[in-house]
C-alpha positions, -999 to 999 in steps of 0.1 A, spaced: -220 841 -580 -183 843 -586 -169 816 -607 -136 799 -595 -109 796 -620 -80 770 -602 -65 764 -641 -36 785 -632 -29 770 -600 -36 739 -613 -11 744 -646 17 762 -620 18 725 -599 20 708 -635 48 729 -646 67 723 -615 64 686 -615 64 680 -654 82 710 -673 89 694 -706 56 684 -708 42 722 -699 65 738 -721 51 712 -749 18 722 -739 19 761 -740 39 758 -770 8 739 -790 -18 757 -776 -3 791 -774 25 792 -801 26 827 -801 40 832 -767 71 808 -776 75 826 -810 71 864 -791 98 852 -767 118 835 -792 131 842 -830 126 807 -846 118 768 -833 154 760 -823 161 778 -791 130 763 -778 135 733 -791 168 730 -773 153 747 -739 130 716 -742 154 693 -742 184 710 -718 167 734 -697 128 729 -699 121 750 -662 141 779 -672 128 778 -712 91 779 -696 99 805 -671 113 825 -700 84 818 -720 59 830 -697 75 857 -680 84 875 -713 43 875 -720 48 913 -706 68 922 -734 101 914 -724 121 907 -691 131 934 -668 150 936 -635 136 909 -610 119 888 -641 160 874 -650 164 861 -615 139 835 -619 143 826 -653 183 819 -635 168 807 -603 145 777 -629 181 773 -649 198 764 -612 170 744 -605 176 728 -642 210 723 -637 205 706 -601 186 682 -617 211 669 -638 234 668 -608 215 646 -590 206 622 -621 245 619 -624 251 611 -592 222 583 -589 241 571 -621 271 568 -606 259 538 -581 245 516 -610 265 486 -627 269 492 -665 278 534 -659 310 547 -657 324 556 -623 309 525 -604 341 515 -592 342 520 -555 374 523 -535 
């Protein structure tokens, strides 16, 4: 009987919804992956705070010895998704009382 391994699919779903927590789990469970992708702890920490999905994609795709060719497209695409998230948050805050830019003309 062949055993099914659905943990990869479960992690991919989890990482798509909660990229910061997924990157933190990867950093704790497999610190060698993050150490190989980055030289120190400063850049992954900045990525965890500001561009979590792009940093997670970079760490996952870097496992094969570096990023080549089409791998950079996925990191760039993840960065665009991170920036879109920041933009959506900014536009929703504009309509809340107490935040700058709430004055409607």
